[in-house]
C-alpha positions in Angstrom: -88.1 -165.8 16.7 -86.3 -163.6 15.7 -87.8 -159.9 14.2 -88.1 -160.2 10.6 -86.1 -157.4 9.6 -82.2 -157.0 9.9 -82.2 -154.2 11.6 -80.6 -154.6 15.2 -82.5 -153.3 17.8 -82.0 -152.0 21.2 -85.0 -152.6 23.6 -84.6 -151.4 27.1 -86.6 -152.7 30.5 -87.6 -150.0 32.5 -89.1 -150.0 36.2 -88.4 -149.9 39.7 -86.4 -151.9 42.1 -87.9 -155.2 42.3 -90.2 -154.9 39.3 -89.1 -158.2 37.6 -86.9 -156.2 34.6 -83.8 -159.0 35.2 -86.5 -162.0 35.0 -88.4 -160.2 32.0 -84.9 -159.8 30.3 -83.2 -163.0 30.4 -87.2 -164.7 29.6 -87.3 -162.0 26.4 -83.9 -163.0 25.5 -84.9 -166.7 25.4 -87.7 -165.9 22.9 -86.9 -163.6 20.7 -83.0 -164.6 20.9 -81.8 -161.3 21.5 -78.7 -160.3 23.7 -79.3 -159.4 27.3 -77.6 -156.6 28.9 -77.9 -156.7 32.9 -77.4 -154.6 35.6 -74.2 -155.6 37.3 -75.8 -155.4 40.8 -73.9 -158.3 42.2 -70.5 -156.7 40.9 -71.3 -153.4 42.0 -68.5 -152.7 44.8 -70.9 -149.5 46.1 -74.3 -151.2 46.8 -74.3 -152.7 50.0 -72.2 -149.6 51.3 -75.0 -147.1 49.6 -78.2 -149.3 51.7 -76.3 -149.0 54.9 -75.5 -145.5 54.9 -77.6 -143.6 51.5 -76.3 -140.2 52.4 -72.3 -140.8 52.4 -72.3 -143.4 49.3 -74.8 -141.5 47.2 -72.7 -139.8 44.7 -70.1 -142.3 44.4 -72.8 -145.0 43.9 -74.8 -142.9 41.1 -71.4 -142.4 39.2 -70.8 -145.8 39.0 -74.2 -146.6 37.5 -73.9 -144.0 34.9 -70.3 -145.1 33.8 -71.5 -148.8 33.4 -74.6 -147.9 32.1 -73.1 -145.3 29.1 -70.4 -147.9 28.3 -73.2 -150.9 28.3 -75.2 -148.0 25.9 -71.9 -147.6 23.5 -71.7 -151.5 23.4 -75.4 -151.8 22.5 -74.9 -149.6 19.6 -71.7 -151.4 18.5 -72.8 -154.4 18.4 -74.6 -154.8 15.5 -77.3 -157.3 17.6 -80.3 -156.5 18.8 -79.9 -156.6 22.6 -82.5 -156.2 25.3 -80.7 -154.2 28.4 -82.1 -154.5 32.1 -82.9 -150.5 33.2 -81.6 -147.4 31.4 -79.3 -144.5 31.4 -82.0 -142.0 32.0 -83.1 -143.6 34.9 -80.3 -143.0 36.9 -81.0 -139.3 35.9 -84.5 -138.5 36.0 -85.4 -141.0 38.7 -82.5 -142.0 41.0 -80.2 -139.0 41.6 -83.0 -136.3 42.0 -85.0 -138.0 44.3 -81.5 -138.6 46.5 -80.9 -135.2 46.2 -84.8 -134.6 46.9 -84.6 -136.4 50.2 -81.1 -134.7 51.2 -79.5 -137.8 50.8 -77.6 -136.2 47.9 -75.7 -132.7 48.1 -77.0 -130.1 45.5 -73.0 -129.8 44.5 -72.9 -133.5 44.2 -76.5 -133.4 42.4 -74.9 -130.5 40.3 -71.9 -132.3 39.3 -73.7 -135.7 38.8 -76.6 -133.8 36.1 -73.5 -132.1 34.5 -71.7 -135.2 33.7 -75.1 -137.0 32.3 -75.7 -134.3 30.1 -72.8 -134.7 28.2 -72.7 -138.2 28.0 -76.1 -137.6 26.5 -75.4 -135.9 23.5 -73.1 -139.6 22.9 -76.4 -141.6 23.6 -79.4 -142.1 21.2 -82.5 -143.8 23.3 -84.0 -147.1 22.9 -85.9 -148.5 20.2 -88.7 -149.6 22.2 -89.0 -148.9 25.9 -90.8 -151.2 28.0 -91.9 -150.0 31.7 -93.0 -152.2 34.3 -95.6 -150.6 36.8 -95.7 -152.0 39.8 -97.3 -150.9 43.5 -95.0 -150.3 46.6 -96.9 -153.6 48.1 -95.7 -155.6 45.0 -92.0 -154.6 45.0 -92.0 -155.1 48.6 -93.4 -158.7 47.9 -90.9 -159.5 45.1 -87.5 -157.7 46.3 -88.5 -159.9 49.6 -88.8 -163.0 47.4 -85.4 -162.5 45.8 -83.4 -162.3 49.0 -80.6 -160.4 48.6 -79.2 -159.2 52.0 -78.2 -155.8 51.3 -81.9 -155.1 50.4 -82.8 -155.8 53.3 -82.7 -152.4 55.0 -84.8 -150.3 51.7 -86.6 -148.0 53.1 -90.0 -147.9 52.0 -90.7 -143.8 51.6 -87.1 -144.2 49.3 -89.4 -146.8 47.1 -92.7 -144.8 47.0 -90.6 -141.6 46.1 -88.8 -143.5 43.4 -92.4 -145.0 42.1 -93.9 -141.4 41.9 -90.6 -140.5 40.0 -91.3 -143.1 37.5 -94.2 -142.2 36.9 -93.7 -138.6 36.2 -91.0 -139.6 33.6 -92.6 -142.3 32.1 -95.8 -139.8 31.7 -93.4 -137.4 29.6 -90.9 -139.6 28.0 -91.0 -138.8 24.2 -87.6 -140.2 22.8 -89.2 -143.4 21.5 -92.1 -146.0 21.6 -92.9 -147.1 24.8 -95.1 -150.0 26.2 -96.6 -150.6 29.9 -96.9 -153.9 31.7 -99.2 -153.4 34.8 -96.6 -156.1 36.9 -99.3 -155.9 39.8 -101.6 -157.7 37.1 -99.5 -160.2 35.5 -97.1 -163.0 36.5 -94.9 -163.3 33.5 -92.5 -165.5 35.3 -94.8 -168.4 36.5 -97.3 -168.0 34.1 -96.5 -168.7 30.1 -100.1 -167.0 28.8 -99.1 -163.5 31.1 -95.6 -163.7 29.4 -97.1 -165.0 25.9 -99.1 -161.8 26.4 -96.4 -159.4 26.6 -94.6 -161.2 23.7 -97.3 -160.4 21.5 -97.8 -156.8 22.2 -93.9 -156.7 21.7 -94.6 -158.0 18.1 -97.0 -155.3 17.4 -94.4 -152.6 18.9 -91.4 -154.1 16.9 -93.0 -154.4 13.5 -94.5 -150.7 13.7 -90.7 -150.0 14.0 -90.2 -150.3 10.1 
């Protein structure tokens, strides 16, 4: 089922590590016949090193993500297609990088350099037409991270996940760049219950038709 307008749209899914972004991205792409843009975690050369030594690799990882996400957003806008994207460029800048800095895992010098780079890039980037935020509690995130079994994620610290969650909530409460749809992940299982996915699709349809 396509949206009934010829206007290509950029739909983005935001949420903490383990909230289900990649899964929902695939399900929506299949249902709406949208093009899916995934986060390249499997070929990211910094992630395993980062989880082993966050302080050493935090700046490298964040610059890699920033470059990758900026490139992705440019491709999305030039594709002429409706695209659903797994994670946004804003999450890196408003949540992950400041969180690393606040936890003393990124120096002020590196953070200022990163923030300056993001500020420049953001002048070339348009926000998504619809942002879907997956809200999940820390126990739910831990359960889903363990379920998918990525070895390098075994060492993720609970305080790291918790502080990310706090920053996500602060960010989404002030986000005003476009439409937002919030999905309560603890109360839904869109990967296994068709009725839960159908409910999300129904809400997305309502938001999409309000965009025109």
